[in-house]
C-alpha positions as a Markdown table, in Angstrom:
| # | Residue | x | y | z |
|---|---|---|---|---|
| 1 | Unk | -6.3 | 4.2 | 14.4 |
| 2 | Unk | -3.2 | 6.3 | 14.7 |
| 3 | Unk | -0.1 | 4.0 | 14.6 |
| 4 | Unk | -2.0 | 1.1 | 12.9 |
| 5 | Unk | -2.6 | 0.5 | 9.3 |
| 6 | Unk | -4.1 | -2.8 | 8.0 |
| 7 | Unk | -4.6 | -3.3 | 4.3 |
| 8 | Unk | -6.0 | -6.7 | 2.9 |
| 9 | Unk | -4.6 | -7.8 | -0.6 |
| 10 | Unk | -6.2 | -11.1 | -1.6 |
| 11 | Unk | -5.6 | -13.6 | 1.3 |
| 12 | Unk | -2.8 | -11.5 | 3.0 |
| 13 | Unk | -3.3 | -8.7 | 5.5 |
| 14 | Unk | -0.4 | -6.2 | 5.8 |
| 15 | Unk | 0.0 | -4.5 | 9.1 |
| 16 | Unk | 2.1 | -1.2 | 9.3 |
| 17 | Unk | 2.9 | -0.7 | 12.9 |
| 18 | Unk | 4.2 | 2.7 | 14.1 |
| 19 | Unk | 3.0 | 3.0 | 17.7 |
| 20 | Unk | 4.1 | 1.4 | 21.0 |
| 21 | Unk | 0.4 | 0.7 | 21.8 |
| 22 | Unk | 0.1 | -1.4 | 18.6 |
| 23 | Unk | 3.1 | -3.6 | 19.6 |
| 24 | Unk | 1.7 | -3.9 | 23.1 |
| 25 | Unk | -1.5 | -5.3 | 21.6 |
| 26 | Unk | 0.0 | -7.2 | 18.8 |
| 27 | Unk | -1.4 | -10.7 | 19.7 |
| 28 | Unk | -4.8 | -9.4 | 20.1 |
| 29 | Unk | -4.7 | -7.6 | 16.8 |
| 30 | Unk | -3.5 | -10.6 | 14.9 |
| 31 | Unk | -6.3 | -12.6 | 16.5 |
| 32 | Unk | -8.9 | -10.3 | 15.1 |
| 33 | Unk | -7.2 | -10.0 | 11.9 |
| 34 | Unk | -7.0 | -13.7 | 11.6 |
| 35 | Unk | -10.9 | -13.9 | 12.1 |
| 36 | Unk | -11.6 | -12.0 | 8.7 |
| 37 | Unk | -12.7 | -14.6 | 6.3 |
| 38 | Unk | -10.1 | -15.6 | 3.5 |
| 39 | Unk | -7.1 | -14.3 | 5.5 |
| 40 | Unk | -4.4 | -16.9 | 5.2 |
| 41 | Unk | -1.3 | -14.9 | 6.2 |
| 42 | Unk | -0.7 | -11.6 | 8.2 |
| 43 | Unk | 2.4 | -9.7 | 7.2 |
| 44 | Unk | 3.6 | -7.4 | 10.1 |
| 45 | Unk | 5.7 | -4.4 | 9.2 |
| 46 | Unk | 7.5 | -2.3 | 11.9 |
| 47 | Unk | 8.3 | 1.3 | 11.4 |
| 48 | Unk | 11.7 | 0.8 | 13.5 |
| 49 | Unk | 12.5 | 4.5 | 13.7 |
| 50 | Unk | 9.2 | 5.6 | 15.2 |
| 51 | Unk | 9.1 | 2.7 | 17.5 |
| 52 | Unk | 12.6 | 3.6 | 18.9 |
| 53 | Unk | 11.4 | 7.1 | 19.4 |
| 54 | Unk | 8.5 | 5.8 | 21.4 |
| 55 | Unk | 11.0 | 4.0 | 23.7 |
| 56 | Unk | 10.6 | 0.5 | 22.4 |
| 57 | Unk | 13.8 | -1.9 | 22.5 |
| 58 | Unk | 13.6 | -3.2 | 19.0 |
| 59 | Unk | 16.2 | -5.9 | 19.7 |
| 60 | Unk | 13.2 | -7.5 | 21.6 |
| 61 | Unk | 11.6 | -8.1 | 18.1 |
| 62 | Unk | 14.4 | -9.9 | 16.4 |
| 63 | Unk | 13.0 | -13.3 | 17.5 |
| 64 | Unk | 9.6 | -12.6 | 15.8 |
| 65 | Unk | 9.1 | -14.8 | 12.7 |
| 66 | Unk | 8.9 | -12.6 | 9.9 |
| 67 | Unk | 6.8 | -13.5 | 6.7 |
| 68 | Unk | 8.9 | -14.4 | 3.6 |
| 69 | Unk | 9.1 | -11.9 | 0.8 |
| 70 | Unk | 5.7 | -12.2 | -0.8 |
| 71 | Unk | 6.6 | -10.3 | -3.9 |
| 72 | Unk | 3.5 | -8.7 | -5.7 |
| 73 | Unk | -0.2 | -8.8 | -5.7 |
| 74 | Unk | -2.4 | -7.9 | -8.5 |
| 75 | Unk | -5.4 | -5.8 | -7.3 |
| 76 | Unk | -8.0 | -4.0 | -9.3 |
| 77 | Unk | -9.3 | -0.6 | -8.2 |
| 78 | Unk | -11.7 | 1.6 | -10.5 |
| 79 | Unk | -11.1 | -0.7 | -13.6 |
| 80 | Unk | -7.3 | -0.3 | -13.2 |
| 81 | Unk | -5.0 | -3.4 | -12.4 |
| 82 | Unk | -2.1 | -2.5 | -10.3 |
| 83 | Unk | 0.8 | -4.6 | -9.0 |
| 84 | Unk | 1.3 | -4.0 | -5.3 |
| 85 | Unk | 4.7 | -4.8 | -3.7 |
| 86 | Unk | 3.7 | -6.0 | 0.0 |
| 87 | Unk | 7.4 | -5.1 | 0.7 |
| 88 | Unk | 7.1 | -1.5 | -0.7 |
| 89 | Unk | 6.0 | 1.7 | 1.3 |
| 90 | Unk | 3.8 | 1.0 | 4.2 |
| 91 | Unk | 1.7 | -1.7 | 3.4 |
| 92 | Unk | 2.4 | -1.8 | -0.2 |
| 93 | Unk | -0.4 | 0.5 | -1.8 |
| 94 | Unk | -2.2 | 3.4 | -0.1 |
| 95 | Unk | -5.6 | 1.9 | 0.0 |
| 96 | Unk | -6.8 | 4.9 | 2.2 |
| 97 | Unk | -6.5 | 7.1 | -1.0 |
| 98 | Unk | -9.0 | 5.1 | -3.0 |
| 99 | Unk | -11.7 | 7.8 | -2.9 |
| 100 | Unk | -9.2 | 10.5 | -3.9 |
| 101 | Unk | -7.9 | 8.4 | -6.9 |
| 102 | Unk | -11.4 | 7.9 | -8.0 |
| 103 | Unk | -12.0 | 11.6 | -7.9 |
| 104 | Unk | -9.0 | 12.1 | -10.0 |
| 105 | Unk | -10.3 | 9.8 | -12.3 |
| 106 | Unk | -13.6 | 11.6 | -12.6 |
| 107 | Unk | -12.1 | 15.2 | -13.1 |
| 108 | Unk | -9.1 | 14.2 | -15.3 |
| 109 | Unk | -10.6 | 14.4 | -18.9 |
| 110 | Unk | -8.7 | 16.6 | -21.3 |
| 111 | Unk | -6.4 | 18.0 | -18.8 |
| 112 | Unk | -2.5 | 17.6 | -18.1 |
| 113 | Unk | -1.7 | 15.8 | -14.9 |
| 114 | Unk | 1.5 | 15.8 | -12.9 |
| 115 | Unk | 1.7 | 13.3 | -10.1 |
| 116 | Unk | 4.6 | 14.2 | -7.9 |
| 117 | Unk | 5.6 | 11.5 | -5.4 |
| 118 | Unk | 3.5 | 9.0 | -7.3 |
| 119 | Unk | 4.8 | 6.0 | -5.7 |
| 120 | Unk | 3.3 | 3.1 | -7.8 |
| 121 | Unk | 1.2 | 5.6 | -10.0 |
| 122 | Unk | -2.2 | 5.4 | -8.4 |
| 123 | Unk | -3.0 | 8.9 | -9.2 |
| 124 | Unk | -1.3 | 9.2 | -12.6 |
| 125 | Unk | -2.9 | 5.9 | -13.8 |
| 126 | Unk | -6.3 | 7.1 | -12.7 |
| 127 | Unk | -5.9 | 10.4 | -14.4 |
| 128 | Unk | -4.9 | 8.6 | -17.7 |
| 129 | Unk | -7.9 | 6.3 | -17.5 |
| 130 | Unk | -10.1 | 9.2 | -16.7 |
| 131 | Unk | -8.9 | 10.8 | -20.0 |
| 132 | Unk | -6.1 | 13.1 | -19.2 |
| 133 | Unk | -4.5 | 14.3 | -22.3 |
| 134 | Unk | -0.9 | 14.0 | -20.8 |
| 135 | Unk | 0.2 | 12.4 | -17.6 |
| 136 | Unk | 3.6 | 12.4 | -15.8 |
| 137 | Unk | 4.5 | 10.5 | -12.7 |
| 138 | Unk | 7.6 | 11.4 | -10.6 |
| 139 | Unk | 9.0 | 9.7 | -7.8 |
| 140 | Unk | 12.6 | 9.1 | -6.2 |
| 141 | Unk | 11.8 | 5.3 | -5.8 |
| 142 | Unk | 12.9 | 3.6 | -8.9 |
| 143 | Unk | 11.5 | 0.3 | -7.8 |
| 144 | Unk | 8.2 | 2.0 | -7.3 |
| 145 | Unk | 8.2 | 3.4 | -10.8 |
| 146 | Unk | 9.1 | 0.1 | -12.2 |
| 147 | Unk | 6.3 | -1.3 | -10.4 |
| 148 | Unk | 3.9 | 1.2 | -11.9 |
| 149 | Unk | 5.2 | 0.5 | -15.3 |
| 150 | Unk | 5.0 | -3.4 | -15.1 |
| 151 | Unk | 1.8 | -5.1 | -16.0 |
| 152 | Unk | -0.6 | -2.3 | -15.0 |
| 153 | Unk | -3.3 | -2.1 | -17.4 |
| 154 | Unk | -6.5 | 0.0 | -17.8 |
| 155 | Unk | -9.7 | -1.7 | -18.9 |
| 156 | Unk | -11.3 | -0.1 | -21.8 |
| 157 | Unk | -15.1 | 0.6 | -21.5 |
């Protein structure tokens, strides 16, 4: 839904809100998310700039209890272990790009791959796992690049 992203990492649902309608229905959205089995925590992330453009008074949200810093979660996708920062961009991982990362994994054998705006390296690591001869990941966010380098692993089969 436009303005609403919900990604689930382990027992945490991370919600990225960037539309006034999402904030209007926040209690109902949280209720339905909380009914998903194994969800123990909902981390709500506001895109303040967009919400201001939509006319929301952001100061109204200062009293909303925020989740503590949840650090990183380890996830596995396509045989690759990633560390996901739940305080990173959007929800921490572009889960909607799963199929595209799988495609890159499948077509990268013996190729040279450049992953520009790589964030935490999802496409670059899939290219490497898919047998690329050479992979470079570039991003302007040093924390994202450090996340990509830390404890990411590719399972060998």
